[in-house]
C-alpha positions as CSV (number, residue, x, y, z in Angstrom):
1,M,148.4,53.5,51.8
2,L,146.5,56.7,52.6
3,F,143.3,54.7,53.0
4,Y,144.9,52.4,55.6
5,K,146.3,55.4,57.5
6,I,142.8,57.1,57.6
7,M,141.2,53.8,58.8
8,E,143.8,53.4,61.5
9,R,143.1,56.9,62.8
10,V,139.3,56.2,62.7
11,K,139.9,53.1,64.8
12,N,141.9,55.0,67.3
13,A,139.1,57.5,67.5
14,Y,136.4,54.8,67.9
15,Y,134.9,56.0,71.1
16,P,135.0,59.7,70.4
17,V,133.3,59.0,67.0
18,L,130.6,57.1,68.8
19,L,130.1,59.9,71.3
20,I,129.9,62.6,68.6
21,I,127.4,60.5,66.5
22,T,125.2,59.7,69.6
23,F,125.2,63.3,70.9
24,M,124.5,64.9,67.5
25,M,121.8,62.5,66.4
26,A,119.9,62.3,69.7
27,L,120.1,65.9,70.9
28,L,120.6,68.0,67.8
29,V,120.1,66.7,64.3
30,L,117.1,64.4,64.7
31,P,115.2,66.7,67.1
32,V,115.6,69.6,64.7
33,M,114.4,67.5,61.8
34,L,111.4,66.3,63.7
35,L,110.6,69.9,64.8
36,L,110.7,71.0,61.2
37,L,108.5,68.1,60.1
38,F,105.9,68.5,62.9
39,P,106.1,72.1,64.1
40,D,102.6,72.3,65.5
41,A,102.5,68.9,67.3
42,E,100.5,68.8,70.5
43,G,99.6,66.2,73.1
44,N,100.8,62.7,72.5
45,L,102.1,63.7,69.0
46,L,104.4,66.3,70.7
47,Y,105.5,63.6,73.2
48,L,106.2,61.2,70.4
49,R,108.1,63.8,68.5
50,M,110.3,64.5,71.5
51,M,111.1,60.8,72.1
52,A,111.4,59.5,68.5
53,S,115.1,60.6,68.1
54,Y,116.3,58.1,70.7
55,P,115.4,54.7,69.1
56,V,116.6,56.1,65.7
57,T,119.9,57.1,67.3
58,L,120.3,53.6,68.8
59,A,119.8,52.1,65.4
60,I,122.4,54.5,63.8
61,L,124.8,53.8,66.7
62,S,124.3,50.1,66.3
63,Q,125.1,50.2,62.6
64,T,128.1,52.4,63.1
65,M,129.6,50.0,65.7
66,R,128.9,47.0,63.5
67,K,130.7,48.5,60.5
68,M,133.6,50.0,62.5
69,R,134.4,47.1,64.8
70,G,131.8,44.4,64.4
71,E,130.5,45.2,67.9
72,R,127.0,45.7,69.4
73,I,125.6,48.2,71.9
74,S,125.8,45.4,74.5
75,D,129.6,45.5,74.1
76,L,129.4,49.1,75.5
77,T,127.0,48.5,78.3
78,G,128.2,45.0,79.3
79,K,125.8,42.5,80.9
80,I,122.6,44.1,82.2
81,E,121.6,42.2,85.4
82,P,117.7,41.8,85.4
83,R,117.4,41.2,89.2
84,L,119.4,44.3,90.1
85,F,117.4,46.3,87.5
86,I,114.1,45.2,89.0
87,I,115.2,45.8,92.6
88,I,116.2,49.4,91.8
89,T,113.1,50.1,89.8
90,I,110.8,48.9,92.5
91,F,112.7,51.0,95.1
92,I,112.6,54.2,93.0
93,F,108.8,53.8,92.3
94,A,108.2,53.2,96.1
95,I,110.3,56.1,97.4
96,S,109.1,58.5,94.7
97,S,105.5,57.7,95.5
98,L,106.1,58.2,99.2
99,R,107.9,61.5,98.7
100,S,105.1,62.8,96.4
101,I,102.5,61.9,99.0
102,I,104.4,63.5,101.8
103,D,105.5,66.7,99.9
104,G,102.3,67.6,98.2
105,K,98.8,66.9,97.4
106,V,98.4,64.1,94.8
107,Q,95.4,64.2,92.6
108,P,94.2,62.4,89.4
109,S,95.5,64.1,86.3
110,G,92.0,64.2,84.8
111,G,93.3,63.2,81.4
112,N,91.3,61.4,78.8
113,A,91.6,57.6,79.2
114,A,92.7,57.1,75.6
115,N,95.4,59.8,75.9
116,I,96.7,58.3,79.1
117,L,96.8,54.8,77.4
118,I,98.7,56.1,74.3
119,S,101.0,58.1,76.5
120,L,101.7,55.0,78.6
121,I,102.6,53.0,75.5
122,I,104.9,55.7,74.3
123,S,106.6,55.9,77.7
124,L,107.2,52.2,77.9
125,L,108.6,52.0,74.4
126,F,110.7,55.1,74.3
127,I,111.9,56.1,77.7
128,P,114.2,53.1,78.1
129,A,115.8,54.1,74.8
130,Q,116.1,57.7,76.0
131,C,117.7,56.8,79.3
132,L,120.1,54.4,77.6
133,I,121.2,57.1,75.1
134,E,121.8,59.6,77.9
135,E,123.8,57.0,79.9
136,L,125.9,56.3,76.8
137,I,126.5,60.1,76.3
138,F,127.2,61.1,79.8
139,R,128.6,58.1,81.5
140,I,129.4,55.0,79.5
141,I,131.3,56.4,76.4
142,P,133.1,59.1,78.4
143,Q,134.5,56.3,80.7
144,K,135.7,54.4,77.6
145,I,137.4,57.5,76.4
146,A,138.9,58.9,79.6
147,L,139.6,55.9,81.8
148,R,142.6,53.9,80.6
149,N,142.0,50.9,82.9
150,S,138.2,51.2,83.0
151,F,136.9,50.6,86.6
152,N,140.4,50.0,87.9
153,S,141.6,53.4,86.9
154,T,143.1,55.8,89.4
155,T,140.9,57.8,91.8
156,L,142.1,61.0,90.2
157,E,141.1,59.9,86.7
158,K,137.7,58.8,88.0
159,V,137.1,62.1,89.8
160,A,138.1,64.2,86.8
161,V,135.9,62.4,84.3
162,T,133.0,62.4,86.8
163,A,133.3,66.1,87.4
164,I,133.5,67.1,83.7
165,S,130.7,64.8,82.6
166,S,128.4,65.8,85.5
167,A,129.0,69.5,84.8
168,V,128.0,69.0,81.1
169,F,125.0,66.9,82.2
170,S,123.9,69.7,84.6
171,F,124.2,72.5,82.1
172,L,122.1,70.6,79.5
173,H,119.3,70.1,82.1
174,L,119.1,73.7,83.4
175,G,116.3,74.5,81.0
176,N,114.1,71.8,82.4
177,S,110.8,72.8,84.0
178,E,111.8,71.3,87.3
179,A,115.0,73.2,87.3
180,L,113.2,76.5,86.7
181,L,110.8,75.8,89.6
182,M,113.7,75.8,92.1
183,G,114.1,79.5,91.5
184,S,117.9,79.4,91.5
185,H,120.2,78.4,88.7
186,W,122.9,77.5,91.3
187,A,120.5,75.2,93.2
188,S,119.4,73.6,89.9
189,F,123.0,73.2,88.8
190,I,124.0,71.5,92.1
191,Y,120.9,69.2,91.9
192,F,121.7,67.9,88.4
193,F,125.5,67.9,89.0
194,L,124.9,65.6,92.1
195,S,122.5,63.5,90.0
196,G,125.1,63.0,87.3
197,A,128.0,62.4,89.7
198,F,125.8,59.9,91.6
199,L,125.0,57.9,88.5
200,F,128.7,57.9,87.6
201,T,129.6,56.7,91.2
202,L,127.1,53.9,90.8
203,T,129.0,52.5,87.9
204,F,132.2,52.4,90.0
205,I,130.4,50.7,92.9
206,E,128.9,48.1,90.7
207,K,131.7,47.9,88.1
208,G,129.0,47.9,85.5
209,Y,126.1,50.0,84.2
210,T,122.9,48.1,85.3
211,S,122.2,50.3,88.4
212,A,122.8,53.6,86.6
213,I,120.6,52.7,83.7
214,A,117.9,51.3,86.0
215,Y,117.8,54.3,88.3
216,H,117.6,56.7,85.3
217,T,114.9,54.7,83.6
218,A,112.8,54.1,86.7
219,N,113.0,57.8,87.6
220,N,111.9,59.0,84.2
221,L,109.2,56.3,83.9
222,F,107.8,57.3,87.2
223,I,107.5,60.9,86.2
224,A,106.1,60.2,82.8
225,V,103.6,57.5,83.8
226,V,102.7,57.7,87.5
227,I,103.1,61.1,89.2
228,N,104.3,64.2,87.4
229,I,104.7,67.7,89.0
230,K,101.8,69.9,88.0
231,D,102.8,72.8,85.8
232,A,106.3,71.5,85.5
233,A,106.2,68.7,83.0
234,T,109.5,68.5,81.2
235,I,108.2,65.2,79.8
236,P,104.9,66.1,78.1
237,S,103.1,62.9,78.8
238,Y,99.7,62.1,80.4
239,P,100.5,60.6,83.8
240,F,97.9,59.0,86.1
241,F,98.4,61.6,88.8
242,F,99.7,65.1,89.3
243,S,101.5,66.3,92.5
244,E,101.9,69.9,93.7
245,R,105.3,69.1,95.2
246,N,107.3,71.9,96.7
247,L,110.7,72.2,95.0
248,A,112.4,74.3,97.7
249,P,116.1,73.9,96.8
250,A,117.3,72.7,100.3
251,E,114.6,70.1,100.7
252,T,114.9,68.9,97.1
253,I,118.6,68.4,97.3
254,T,118.4,66.8,100.7
255,S,115.8,64.3,99.4
256,L,118.1,63.5,96.4
257,V,121.1,62.9,98.6
258,L,119.1,60.5,100.9
259,T,117.8,58.6,97.9
260,M,121.4,58.4,96.5
261,L,122.7,57.0,99.8
262,M,119.9,54.4,99.9
263,V,120.4,53.3,96.3
264,S,124.2,53.1,96.8
265,A,123.6,50.8,99.9
266,I,121.3,48.6,97.8
267,V,123.9,48.2,95.1
268,M,126.7,47.5,97.6
269,A,124.6,44.9,99.4
270,Y,123.7,43.3,96.0
271,K,127.4,43.1,95.0
272,K,128.4,41.7,98.4
273,R,125.7,39.0,98.0
274,Q,127.1,38.1,94.6
275,L,130.6,37.8,95.9
276,R,129.4,35.5,98.7
277,R,127.6,33.3,96.2
278,A,130.7,33.2,94.0
């Protein structure tokens, strides 16, 4: 009898359990273990050490879901729409390239060709897992926990969970090199809070998670593979180019807001086109 009571409580705590496991494995337990195993890692080994926890976490999460409810990770994310994913990825690569060229001098990274190739492979294999894990932690699972009626929940419920999640997202990113370059903790907090809130809002516009996952993945891939900011590489990859972009708070936040508005317009237009076809 006691066993069934315990199992019933576990079932009721399904999403909180998934959130705790995902957060602990991806951001605490596995990174510490890898740090202890490879304390002196440098170059691509350091990059690999930083990224390796994400696919392992996905494997652990997948097994946990299968054993608890017989579900898969796709049951959390819903259907990922390839066309929307590609549209947003192309847009982010294009706007980020343009912004880097306008804001600062872009120059070849000067890295060894072999290192750049290995780094490219690591990025393509691991960054999608990294971004999916972060979306699960900061957007997808919190929505499952907090929003009783999912995307049809009340505005107050949506605002509350967005604010709490975005604040946590921002605090955990304040140590990033890009955040430190802004020279103001408040400016950095606002920047990452807006980023988290925007990704949350995208899920409400779309009523799905394709656009948020695509935006996050495209942004990180661009930084890791194409153009990174010189002397501010939170992702220790070997990109093709470096940029000496100016991270003045007002300009950086304004640029973010404009990008957010354009991506939101793209997603709304895509959804309207879908409705017309339906």
